[in-house]
PDBQT receptor file of N, H, CA, C and O in Angstrom, charges set to zero:
ATOM      1  N   MET A   1      73.313 181.881  -5.789  1.00  0.00    +0.000 N 
ATOM      2  CA  MET A   1      74.626 181.910  -6.048  1.00  0.00    +0.000 C 
ATOM      3  C   MET A   1      74.552 183.680  -6.571  1.00  0.00    +0.000 C 
ATOM      4  O   MET A   1      73.546 184.384  -6.643  1.00  0.00    +0.000 OA
ATOM      5  N   GLY A   2      75.906 184.027  -6.865  1.00  0.00    +0.000 N 
ATOM      6  H   GLY A   2      76.724 183.454  -6.807  1.00  0.00    +0.000 HD
ATOM      7  CA  GLY A   2      76.065 185.396  -6.304  1.00  0.00    +0.000 C 
ATOM      8  C   GLY A   2      75.416 185.407  -7.950  1.00  0.00    +0.000 C 
ATOM      9  O   GLY A   2      74.816 184.655  -8.717  1.00  0.00    +0.000 OA
ATOM     10  N   GLU A   3      76.047 186.957  -7.896  1.00  0.00    +0.000 N 
ATOM     11  H   GLU A   3      76.535 187.569  -7.273  1.00  0.00    +0.000 HD
ATOM     12  CA  GLU A   3      75.659 188.023  -8.885  1.00  0.00    +0.000 C 
ATOM     13  C   GLU A   3      77.029 188.440  -9.535  1.00  0.00    +0.000 C 
ATOM     14  O   GLU A   3      78.111 188.532  -8.955  1.00  0.00    +0.000 OA
ATOM     15  N   ILE A   4      76.725 188.699 -11.006  1.00  0.00    +0.000 N 
ATOM     16  H   ILE A   4      75.846 188.624 -11.478  1.00  0.00    +0.000 HD
ATOM     17  CA  ILE A   4      77.897 189.231 -11.667  1.00  0.00    +0.000 C 
ATOM     18  C   ILE A   4      77.754 190.681 -11.870  1.00  0.00    +0.000 C 
ATOM     19  O   ILE A   4      76.698 191.278 -12.082  1.00  0.00    +0.000 OA
ATOM     20  N   GLN A   5      79.366 191.359 -11.747  1.00  0.00    +0.000 N 
ATOM     21  H   GLN A   5      80.223 190.874 -11.574  1.00  0.00    +0.000 HD
ATOM     22  CA  GLN A   5      79.263 192.750 -11.603  1.00  0.00    +0.000 C 
ATOM     23  C   GLN A   5      79.642 192.759 -12.961  1.00  0.00    +0.000 C 
ATOM     24  O   GLN A   5      80.172 191.736 -13.393  1.00  0.00    +0.000 OA
ATOM     25  N   LEU A   6      79.472 193.719 -13.716  1.00  0.00    +0.000 N 
ATOM     26  H   LEU A   6      79.041 194.550 -13.365  1.00  0.00    +0.000 HD
ATOM     27  CA  LEU A   6      79.791 194.123 -15.024  1.00  0.00    +0.000 C 
ATOM     28  C   LEU A   6      80.717 195.272 -15.162  1.00  0.00    +0.000 C 
ATOM     29  O   LEU A   6      79.889 196.126 -14.844  1.00  0.00    +0.000 OA
ATOM     30  N   TRP A   7      81.762 195.932 -15.383  1.00  0.00    +0.000 N 
ATOM     31  H   TRP A   7      82.434 195.238 -15.642  1.00  0.00    +0.000 HD
ATOM     32  CA  TRP A   7      81.758 197.375 -15.555  1.00  0.00    +0.000 C 
ATOM     33  C   TRP A   7      82.271 196.677 -16.959  1.00  0.00    +0.000 C 
ATOM     34  O   TRP A   7      82.757 195.601 -17.309  1.00  0.00    +0.000 OA
ATOM     35  N   ILE A   8      81.777 198.234 -17.699  1.00  0.00    +0.000 N 
ATOM     36  H   ILE A   8      81.382 199.108 -17.415  1.00  0.00    +0.000 HD
ATOM     37  CA  ILE A   8      81.686 198.851 -18.866  1.00  0.00    +0.000 C 
ATOM     38  C   ILE A   8      82.122 199.960 -19.129  1.00  0.00    +0.000 C 
ATOM     39  O   ILE A   8      81.319 200.886 -19.240  1.00  0.00    +0.000 OA
ATOM     40  N   ILE A   9      83.738 200.222 -19.333  1.00  0.00    +0.000 N 
ATOM     41  H   ILE A   9      84.391 199.469 -19.244  1.00  0.00    +0.000 HD
ATOM     42  CA  ILE A   9      84.639 201.152 -19.481  1.00  0.00    +0.000 C 
ATOM     43  C   ILE A   9      84.535 201.666 -21.205  1.00  0.00    +0.000 C 
ATOM     44  O   ILE A   9      84.769 200.953 -22.181  1.00  0.00    +0.000 OA
ATOM     45  N   ASN A  10      84.124 203.070 -21.203  1.00  0.00    +0.000 N 
ATOM     46  H   ASN A  10      83.933 203.649 -20.411  1.00  0.00    +0.000 HD
ATOM     47  CA  ASN A  10      84.167 203.100 -22.343  1.00  0.00    +0.000 C 
ATOM     48  C   ASN A  10      85.415 204.422 -23.043  1.00  0.00    +0.000 C 
ATOM     49  O   ASN A  10      85.122 205.599 -23.249  1.00  0.00    +0.000 OA
ATOM     50  N   LEU A  11      86.397 203.961 -23.220  1.00  0.00    +0.000 N 
ATOM     51  H   LEU A  11      86.635 203.004 -23.053  1.00  0.00    +0.000 HD
ATOM     52  CA  LEU A  11      87.576 204.795 -23.668  1.00  0.00    +0.000 C 
ATOM     53  C   LEU A  11      88.153 206.081 -24.724  1.00  0.00    +0.000 C 
ATOM     54  O   LEU A  11      89.111 206.830 -24.914  1.00  0.00    +0.000 OA
ATOM     55  N   ASP A  12      86.620 205.663 -25.299  1.00  0.00    +0.000 N 
ATOM     56  H   ASP A  12      85.842 205.055 -25.144  1.00  0.00    +0.000 HD
ATOM     57  CA  ASP A  12      86.791 206.984 -26.626  1.00  0.00    +0.000 C 
ATOM     58  C   ASP A  12      85.169 207.962 -27.093  1.00  0.00    +0.000 C 
ATOM     59  O   ASP A  12      84.899 208.741 -28.007  1.00  0.00    +0.000 OA
ATOM     60  N   GLY A  13      84.213 207.272 -25.648  1.00  0.00    +0.000 N 
ATOM     61  H   GLY A  13      84.432 206.639 -24.905  1.00  0.00    +0.000 HD
ATOM     62  CA  GLY A  13      82.661 207.727 -25.907  1.00  0.00    +0.000 C 
ATOM     63  C   GLY A  13      81.902 207.549 -27.176  1.00  0.00    +0.000 C 
ATOM     64  O   GLY A  13      81.075 208.341 -27.627  1.00  0.00    +0.000 OA
ATOM     65  N   SER A  14      82.342 206.217 -27.792  1.00  0.00    +0.000 N 
ATOM     66  H   SER A  14      83.014 205.573 -27.426  1.00  0.00    +0.000 HD
ATOM     67  CA  SER A  14      81.917 205.715 -29.564  1.00  0.00    +0.000 C 
ATOM     68  C   SER A  14      80.156 204.977 -28.611  1.00  0.00    +0.000 C 
ATOM     69  O   SER A  14      79.975 204.761 -27.412  1.00  0.00    +0.000 OA
ATOM     70  N   ASP A  15      79.626 204.876 -29.268  1.00  0.00    +0.000 N 
ATOM     71  H   ASP A  15      79.772 205.052 -30.242  1.00  0.00    +0.000 HD
ATOM     72  CA  ASP A  15      77.982 204.249 -28.571  1.00  0.00    +0.000 C 
ATOM     73  C   ASP A  15      78.562 202.727 -28.578  1.00  0.00    +0.000 C 
ATOM     74  O   ASP A  15      79.315 202.191 -29.390  1.00  0.00    +0.000 OA
ATOM     75  N   ILE A  16      77.903 202.172 -27.298  1.00  0.00    +0.000 N 
ATOM     76  H   ILE A  16      77.290 202.608 -26.638  1.00  0.00    +0.000 HD
ATOM     77  CA  ILE A  16      78.551 200.714 -26.970  1.00  0.00    +0.000 C 
ATOM     78  C   ILE A  16      77.995 199.967 -28.406  1.00  0.00    +0.000 C 
ATOM     79  O   ILE A  16      77.496 200.770 -29.194  1.00  0.00    +0.000 OA
ATOM     80  N   VAL A  17      78.011 198.593 -28.836  1.00  0.00    +0.000 N 
ATOM     81  H   VAL A  17      78.416 197.941 -28.196  1.00  0.00    +0.000 HD
ATOM     82  CA  VAL A  17      77.941 197.873 -29.764  1.00  0.00    +0.000 C 
ATOM     83  C   VAL A  17      77.126 196.552 -28.965  1.00  0.00    +0.000 C 
ATOM     84  O   VAL A  17      77.676 196.404 -27.873  1.00  0.00    +0.000 OA
ATOM     85  N   PRO A  18      76.205 195.729 -29.115  1.00  0.00    +0.000 N 
ATOM     86  CA  PRO A  18      74.859 195.875 -29.997  1.00  0.00    +0.000 C 
ATOM     87  C   PRO A  18      74.204 197.313 -29.528  1.00  0.00    +0.000 C 
ATOM     88  O   PRO A  18      74.710 198.113 -28.741  1.00  0.00    +0.000 OA
ATOM     89  N   PRO A  19      73.473 197.382 -29.927  1.00  0.00    +0.000 N 
ATOM     90  CA  PRO A  19      72.587 198.915 -29.455  1.00  0.00    +0.000 C 
ATOM     91  C   PRO A  19      71.797 198.524 -28.147  1.00  0.00    +0.000 C 
ATOM     92  O   PRO A  19      71.482 199.225 -27.184  1.00  0.00    +0.000 OA
ATOM     93  N   GLU A  20      71.573 197.187 -28.409  1.00  0.00    +0.000 N 
ATOM     94  H   GLU A  20      71.829 196.618 -29.190  1.00  0.00    +0.000 HD
ATOM     95  CA  GLU A  20      70.524 196.662 -26.844  1.00  0.00    +0.000 C 
ATOM     96  C   GLU A  20      71.273 197.056 -25.525  1.00  0.00    +0.000 C 
ATOM     97  O   GLU A  20      70.739 197.225 -24.429  1.00  0.00    +0.000 OA
ATOM     98  N   ALA A  21      72.521 197.167 -25.806  1.00  0.00    +0.000 N 
ATOM     99  H   ALA A  21      72.954 197.030 -26.697  1.00  0.00    +0.000 HD
ATOM    100  CA  ALA A  21      73.294 197.060 -24.942  1.00  0.00    +0.000 C 
ATOM    101  C   ALA A  21      73.512 198.892 -24.018  1.00  0.00    +0.000 C 
ATOM    102  O   ALA A  21      73.868 199.274 -22.903  1.00  0.00    +0.000 OA
ATOM    103  N   ARG A  22      73.072 199.499 -25.229  1.00  0.00    +0.000 N 
ATOM    104  H   ARG A  22      72.783 199.189 -26.135  1.00  0.00    +0.000 HD
ATOM    105  CA  ARG A  22      73.735 201.413 -24.976  1.00  0.00    +0.000 C 
ATOM    106  C   ARG A  22      73.011 201.286 -23.712  1.00  0.00    +0.000 C 
ATOM    107  O   ARG A  22      73.837 201.420 -22.809  1.00  0.00    +0.000 OA
ATOM    108  N   ALA A  23      71.770 201.077 -23.214  1.00  0.00    +0.000 N 
ATOM    109  H   ALA A  23      71.099 200.968 -23.947  1.00  0.00    +0.000 HD
ATOM    110  CA  ALA A  23      70.868 201.528 -21.830  1.00  0.00    +0.000 C 
ATOM    111  C   ALA A  23      71.787 201.448 -20.409  1.00  0.00    +0.000 C 
ATOM    112  O   ALA A  23      71.483 201.992 -19.347  1.00  0.00    +0.000 OA
ATOM    113  N   LEU A  24      73.103 200.549 -20.692  1.00  0.00    +0.000 N 
ATOM    114  H   LEU A  24      73.350 200.106 -21.554  1.00  0.00    +0.000 HD
ATOM    115  CA  LEU A  24      73.104 199.759 -19.429  1.00  0.00    +0.000 C 
ATOM    116  C   LEU A  24      74.517 201.059 -19.259  1.00  0.00    +0.000 C 
ATOM    117  O   LEU A  24      75.239 201.679 -20.040  1.00  0.00    +0.000 OA
ATOM    118  N   PRO A  25      74.299 200.952 -17.486  1.00  0.00    +0.000 N 
ATOM    119  CA  PRO A  25      75.731 202.370 -16.885  1.00  0.00    +0.000 C 
ATOM    120  C   PRO A  25      76.747 201.875 -17.602  1.00  0.00    +0.000 C 
ATOM    121  O   PRO A  25      76.951 200.689 -17.863  1.00  0.00    +0.000 OA
ATOM    122  N   GLN A  26      77.590 203.120 -18.017  1.00  0.00    +0.000 N 
ATOM    123  H   GLN A  26      77.424 204.083 -17.805  1.00  0.00    +0.000 HD
ATOM    124  CA  GLN A  26      78.937 202.809 -18.770  1.00  0.00    +0.000 C 
ATOM    125  C   GLN A  26      79.472 203.974 -18.002  1.00  0.00    +0.000 C 
ATOM    126  O   GLN A  26      78.722 204.937 -17.839  1.00  0.00    +0.000 OA
ATOM    127  N   ALA A  27      80.748 204.001 -17.486  1.00  0.00    +0.000 N 
ATOM    128  H   ALA A  27      81.358 203.219 -17.619  1.00  0.00    +0.000 HD
ATOM    129  CA  ALA A  27      81.468 205.076 -17.154  1.00  0.00    +0.000 C 
ATOM    130  C   ALA A  27      82.583 205.590 -18.506  1.00  0.00    +0.000 C 
ATOM    131  O   ALA A  27      82.337 205.031 -19.575  1.00  0.00    +0.000 OA
ATOM    132  N   LEU A  28      83.226 206.139 -18.511  1.00  0.00    +0.000 N 
ATOM    133  H   LEU A  28      83.426 206.593 -17.643  1.00  0.00    +0.000 HD
ATOM    134  CA  LEU A  28      84.034 206.929 -19.547  1.00  0.00    +0.000 C 
ATOM    135  C   LEU A  28      85.064 207.322 -18.686  1.00  0.00    +0.000 C 
ATOM    136  O   LEU A  28      85.160 207.727 -17.528  1.00  0.00    +0.000 OA
ATOM    137  N   ALA A  29      85.917 207.034 -19.772  1.00  0.00    +0.000 N 
ATOM    138  H   ALA A  29      85.839 206.705 -20.713  1.00  0.00    +0.000 HD
ATOM    139  CA  ALA A  29      87.864 207.132 -19.697  1.00  0.00    +0.000 C 
ATOM    140  C   ALA A  29      88.515 207.083 -20.384  1.00  0.00    +0.000 C 
ATOM    141  O   ALA A  29      89.013 206.001 -20.693  1.00  0.00    +0.000 OA
ATOM    142  N   ARG A  30      88.901 208.399 -21.068  1.00  0.00    +0.000 N 
ATOM    143  H   ARG A  30      88.496 209.279 -20.816  1.00  0.00    +0.000 HD
ATOM    144  CA  ARG A  30      89.942 208.983 -22.246  1.00  0.00    +0.000 C 
ATOM    145  C   ARG A  30      90.898 209.136 -22.071  1.00  0.00    +0.000 C 
ATOM    146  O   ARG A  30      91.536 209.839 -22.853  1.00  0.00    +0.000 OA
ATOM    147  N   THR A  31      91.614 208.461 -20.757  1.00  0.00    +0.000 N 
ATOM    148  H   THR A  31      91.095 207.890 -20.121  1.00  0.00    +0.000 HD
ATOM    149  CA  THR A  31      92.883 209.195 -20.610  1.00  0.00    +0.000 C 
ATOM    150  C   THR A  31      93.481 207.895 -19.728  1.00  0.00    +0.000 C 
ATOM    151  O   THR A  31      92.808 207.312 -18.879  1.00  0.00    +0.000 OA
ATOM    152  N   PRO A  32      94.949 207.521 -20.099  1.00  0.00    +0.000 N 
ATOM    153  CA  PRO A  32      95.297 206.388 -19.290  1.00  0.00    +0.000 C 
ATOM    154  C   PRO A  32      95.189 206.631 -17.305  1.00  0.00    +0.000 C 
ATOM    155  O   PRO A  32      95.160 205.917 -16.303  1.00  0.00    +0.000 OA
ATOM    156  N   HIS A  33      95.162 208.150 -17.666  1.00  0.00    +0.000 N 
ATOM    157  H   HIS A  33      95.186 208.731 -18.479  1.00  0.00    +0.000 HD
ATOM    158  CA  HIS A  33      95.300 208.427 -16.198  1.00  0.00    +0.000 C 
ATOM    159  C   HIS A  33      93.828 208.687 -15.598  1.00  0.00    +0.000 C 
ATOM    160  O   HIS A  33      93.641 208.845 -14.391  1.00  0.00    +0.000 OA
ATOM    161  N   ALA A  34      92.815 208.716 -16.549  1.00  0.00    +0.000 N 
ATOM    162  H   ALA A  34      92.967 208.588 -17.529  1.00  0.00    +0.000 HD
ATOM    163  CA  ALA A  34      91.752 208.461 -15.892  1.00  0.00    +0.000 C 
ATOM    164  C   ALA A  34      91.251 206.967 -15.657  1.00  0.00    +0.000 C 
ATOM    165  O   ALA A  34      90.786 206.478 -14.627  1.00  0.00    +0.000 OA
ATOM    166  N   LEU A  35      91.530 206.233 -17.206  1.00  0.00    +0.000 N 
ATOM    167  H   LEU A  35      91.907 206.630 -18.043  1.00  0.00    +0.000 HD
ATOM    168  CA  LEU A  35      91.315 204.641 -16.500  1.00  0.00    +0.000 C 
ATOM    169  C   LEU A  35      91.516 204.004 -15.552  1.00  0.00    +0.000 C 
ATOM    170  O   LEU A  35      90.743 203.170 -15.081  1.00  0.00    +0.000 OA
ATOM    171  N   VAL A  36      92.920 204.401 -15.004  1.00  0.00    +0.000 N 
ATOM    172  H   VAL A  36      93.548 205.079 -15.387  1.00  0.00    +0.000 HD
ATOM    173  CA  VAL A  36      93.603 203.840 -13.746  1.00  0.00    +0.000 C 
ATOM    174  C   VAL A  36      92.796 204.378 -12.484  1.00  0.00    +0.000 C 
ATOM    175  O   VAL A  36      92.421 203.516 -11.688  1.00  0.00    +0.000 OA
ATOM    176  N   ALA A  37      92.410 206.035 -12.147  1.00  0.00    +0.000 N 
ATOM    177  H   ALA A  37      92.714 206.735 -12.793  1.00  0.00    +0.000 HD
ATOM    178  CA  ALA A  37      91.476 206.317 -11.612  1.00  0.00    +0.000 C 
ATOM    179  C   ALA A  37      90.344 206.101 -11.656  1.00  0.00    +0.000 C 
ATOM    180  O   ALA A  37      89.682 206.853 -10.941  1.00  0.00    +0.000 OA
ATOM    181  N   LEU A  38      89.933 205.553 -12.069  1.00  0.00    +0.000 N 
ATOM    182  H   LEU A  38      90.471 204.942 -12.650  1.00  0.00    +0.000 HD
ATOM    183  CA  LEU A  38      87.994 204.929 -12.727  1.00  0.00    +0.000 C 
ATOM    184  C   LEU A  38      88.168 202.870 -11.796  1.00  0.00    +0.000 C 
ATOM    185  O   LEU A  38      87.365 202.220 -11.126  1.00  0.00    +0.000 OA
ATOM    186  N   VAL A  39      89.557 202.582 -12.264  1.00  0.00    +0.000 N 
ATOM    187  H   VAL A  39      90.209 203.110 -12.808  1.00  0.00    +0.000 HD
ATOM    188  CA  VAL A  39      89.370 200.547 -12.131  1.00  0.00    +0.000 C 
ATOM    189  C   VAL A  39      89.501 201.401 -10.272  1.00  0.00    +0.000 C 
ATOM    190  O   VAL A  39      88.610 201.773  -9.508  1.00  0.00    +0.000 OA
ATOM    191  N   ARG A  40      90.391 201.416 -10.198  1.00  0.00    +0.000 N 
ATOM    192  H   ARG A  40      91.114 201.114 -10.819  1.00  0.00    +0.000 HD
ATOM    193  CA  ARG A  40      90.983 202.013  -8.277  1.00  0.00    +0.000 C 
ATOM    194  C   ARG A  40      89.773 202.232  -7.788  1.00  0.00    +0.000 C 
ATOM    195  O   ARG A  40      89.410 201.946  -6.647  1.00  0.00    +0.000 OA
ATOM    196  N   GLU A  41      89.076 202.780  -8.700  1.00  0.00    +0.000 N 
ATOM    197  H   GLU A  41      89.371 203.012  -9.627  1.00  0.00    +0.000 HD
ATOM    198  CA  GLU A  41      87.624 203.322  -7.629  1.00  0.00    +0.000 C 
ATOM    199  C   GLU A  41      86.273 202.609  -8.011  1.00  0.00    +0.000 C 
ATOM    200  O   GLU A  41      85.227 203.066  -7.551  1.00  0.00    +0.000 OA
ATOM    201  N   LEU A  42      86.253 201.434  -8.889  1.00  0.00    +0.000 N 
ATOM    202  H   LEU A  42      87.103 201.063  -9.264  1.00  0.00    +0.000 HD
ATOM    203  CA  LEU A  42      85.193 200.510  -9.156  1.00  0.00    +0.000 C 
ATOM    204  C   LEU A  42      85.713 199.527  -7.643  1.00  0.00    +0.000 C 
ATOM    205  O   LEU A  42      85.012 199.325  -6.652  1.00  0.00    +0.000 OA
ATOM    206  N   LEU A  43      87.366 198.962  -7.918  1.00  0.00    +0.000 N 
ATOM    207  H   LEU A  43      87.936 199.126  -8.723  1.00  0.00    +0.000 HD
ATOM    208  CA  LEU A  43      87.354 198.221  -7.097  1.00  0.00    +0.000 C 
ATOM    209  C   LEU A  43      87.868 198.646  -5.929  1.00  0.00    +0.000 C 
ATOM    210  O   LEU A  43      88.790 197.941  -5.521  1.00  0.00    +0.000 OA
ATOM    211  N   GLU A  44      87.514 199.766  -5.110  1.00  0.00    +0.000 N 
ATOM    212  H   GLU A  44      86.765 200.339  -5.441  1.00  0.00    +0.000 HD
ATOM    213  CA  GLU A  44      87.009 199.561  -3.663  1.00  0.00    +0.000 C 
ATOM    214  C   GLU A  44      85.698 199.606  -3.357  1.00  0.00    +0.000 C 
ATOM    215  O   GLU A  44      85.364 199.396  -2.191  1.00  0.00    +0.000 OA
ATOM    216  N   LEU A  45      84.431 199.974  -4.654  1.00  0.00    +0.000 N 
ATOM    217  H   LEU A  45      84.702 200.145  -5.601  1.00  0.00    +0.000 HD
ATOM    218  CA  LEU A  45      83.089 199.838  -4.403  1.00  0.00    +0.000 C 
ATOM    219  C   LEU A  45      83.171 198.228  -4.685  1.00  0.00    +0.000 C 
ATOM    220  O   LEU A  45      82.204 197.560  -4.320  1.00  0.00    +0.000 OA
ATOM    221  N   ALA A  46      84.010 197.726  -5.164  1.00  0.00    +0.000 N 
ATOM    222  H   ALA A  46      84.796 198.268  -5.461  1.00  0.00    +0.000 HD
ATOM    223  CA  ALA A  46      83.306 196.268  -5.657  1.00  0.00    +0.000 C 
ATOM    224  C   ALA A  46      83.368 195.560  -4.092  1.00  0.00    +0.000 C 
ATOM    225  O   ALA A  46      84.250 195.837  -3.279  1.00  0.00    +0.000 OA
ATOM    226  N   GLU A  47      82.166 194.516  -3.818  1.00  0.00    +0.000 N 
ATOM    227  H   GLU A  47      81.450 194.290  -4.479  1.00  0.00    +0.000 HD
ATOM    228  CA  GLU A  47      82.147 193.382  -3.298  1.00  0.00    +0.000 C 
ATOM    229  C   GLU A  47      83.353 192.549  -2.989  1.00  0.00    +0.000 C 
ATOM    230  O   GLU A  47      83.605 191.665  -3.808  1.00  0.00    +0.000 OA
ATOM    231  N   PRO A  48      84.261 192.693  -1.797  1.00  0.00    +0.000 N 
ATOM    232  CA  PRO A  48      84.706 191.137  -2.080  1.00  0.00    +0.000 C 
ATOM    233  C   PRO A  48      84.302 190.238  -2.266  1.00  0.00    +0.000 C 
ATOM    234  O   PRO A  48      83.225 190.067  -1.695  1.00  0.00    +0.000 OA
ATOM    235  N   ALA A  49      84.794 189.093  -3.114  1.00  0.00    +0.000 N 
ATOM    236  H   ALA A  49      85.669 189.232  -3.578  1.00  0.00    +0.000 HD
ATOM    237  CA  ALA A  49      84.670 188.072  -3.551  1.00  0.00    +0.000 C 
ATOM    238  C   ALA A  49      84.643 186.749  -2.694  1.00  0.00    +0.000 C 
ATOM    239  O   ALA A  49      85.580 186.337  -2.010  1.00  0.00    +0.000 OA
ATOM    240  N   ARG A  50      83.165 186.036  -2.875  1.00  0.00    +0.000 N 
ATOM    241  H   ARG A  50      82.404 186.371  -3.430  1.00  0.00    +0.000 HD
ATOM    242  CA  ARG A  50      83.321 185.156  -1.777  1.00  0.00    +0.000 C 
ATOM    243  C   ARG A  50      83.784 183.784  -1.765  1.00  0.00    +0.000 C 
ATOM    244  O   ARG A  50      83.724 183.062  -2.760  1.00  0.00    +0.000 OA
ATOM    245  N   THR A  51      84.108 183.529  -0.977  1.00  0.00    +0.000 N 
ATOM    246  H   THR A  51      84.157 184.115  -0.168  1.00  0.00    +0.000 HD
ATOM    247  CA  THR A  51      86.047 181.588  -1.222  1.00  0.00    +0.000 C 
ATOM    248  C   THR A  51      84.503 180.830  -0.912  1.00  0.00    +0.000 C 
ATOM    249  O   THR A  51      83.499 180.973  -0.214  1.00  0.00    +0.000 OA
ATOM    250  N   VAL A  52      84.963 180.124  -1.729  1.00  0.00    +0.000 N 
ATOM    251  H   VAL A  52      85.779 180.008  -2.295  1.00  0.00    +0.000 HD
ATOM    252  CA  VAL A  52      84.520 179.172  -2.278  1.00  0.00    +0.000 C 
ATOM    253  C   VAL A  52      85.045 177.737  -1.293  1.00  0.00    +0.000 C 
ATOM    254  O   VAL A  52      86.154 177.256  -1.523  1.00  0.00    +0.000 OA
ATOM    255  N   PRO A  53      84.221 177.185  -0.299  1.00  0.00    +0.000 N 
ATOM    256  CA  PRO A  53      84.771 176.397   0.605  1.00  0.00    +0.000 C 
ATOM    257  C   PRO A  53      85.401 175.588  -0.148  1.00  0.00    +0.000 C 
ATOM    258  O   PRO A  53      84.760 175.174  -1.113  1.00  0.00    +0.000 OA
ATOM    259  N   GLY A  54      87.267 174.942   0.069  1.00  0.00    +0.000 N 
ATOM    260  H   GLY A  54      87.788 175.278   0.854  1.00  0.00    +0.000 HD
ATOM    261  CA  GLY A  54      87.683 174.031  -0.388  1.00  0.00    +0.000 C 
ATOM    262  C   GLY A  54      88.385 174.640  -1.114  1.00  0.00    +0.000 C 
ATOM    263  O   GLY A  54      89.485 174.133  -1.330  1.00  0.00    +0.000 OA
ATOM    264  N   GLY A  55      88.004 176.182  -1.900  1.00  0.00    +0.000 N 
ATOM    265  H   GLY A  55      87.109 176.594  -1.725  1.00  0.00    +0.000 HD
ATOM    266  CA  GLY A  55      89.202 176.290  -2.678  1.00  0.00    +0.000 C 
ATOM    267  C   GLY A  55      90.061 177.629  -2.213  1.00  0.00    +0.000 C 
ATOM    268  O   GLY A  55      89.448 178.316  -1.395  1.00  0.00    +0.000 OA
ATOM    269  N   GLU A  56      91.204 178.060  -2.539  1.00  0.00    +0.000 N 
ATOM    270  H   GLU A  56      91.702 177.503  -3.203  1.00  0.00    +0.000 HD
ATOM    271  CA  GLU A  56      91.864 179.253  -2.862  1.00  0.00    +0.000 C 
ATOM    272  C   GLU A  56      92.181 180.522  -3.317  1.00  0.00    +0.000 C 
ATOM    273  O   GLU A  56      93.322 180.962  -3.177  1.00  0.00    +0.000 OA
TER     274      GLU A  56
């Protein structure tokens, strides 16, 4: 089975809820421009999705 990539994007700098998740990596994007740039960068770095036999 494959892996799941989880992107936590913090828009306002507040703490993540629940507290147990606060140790997970997160990216901060406080403006719409920063959010778009961050998502573009993440998409460029992401591994391409694997195709499922018989699926499209």
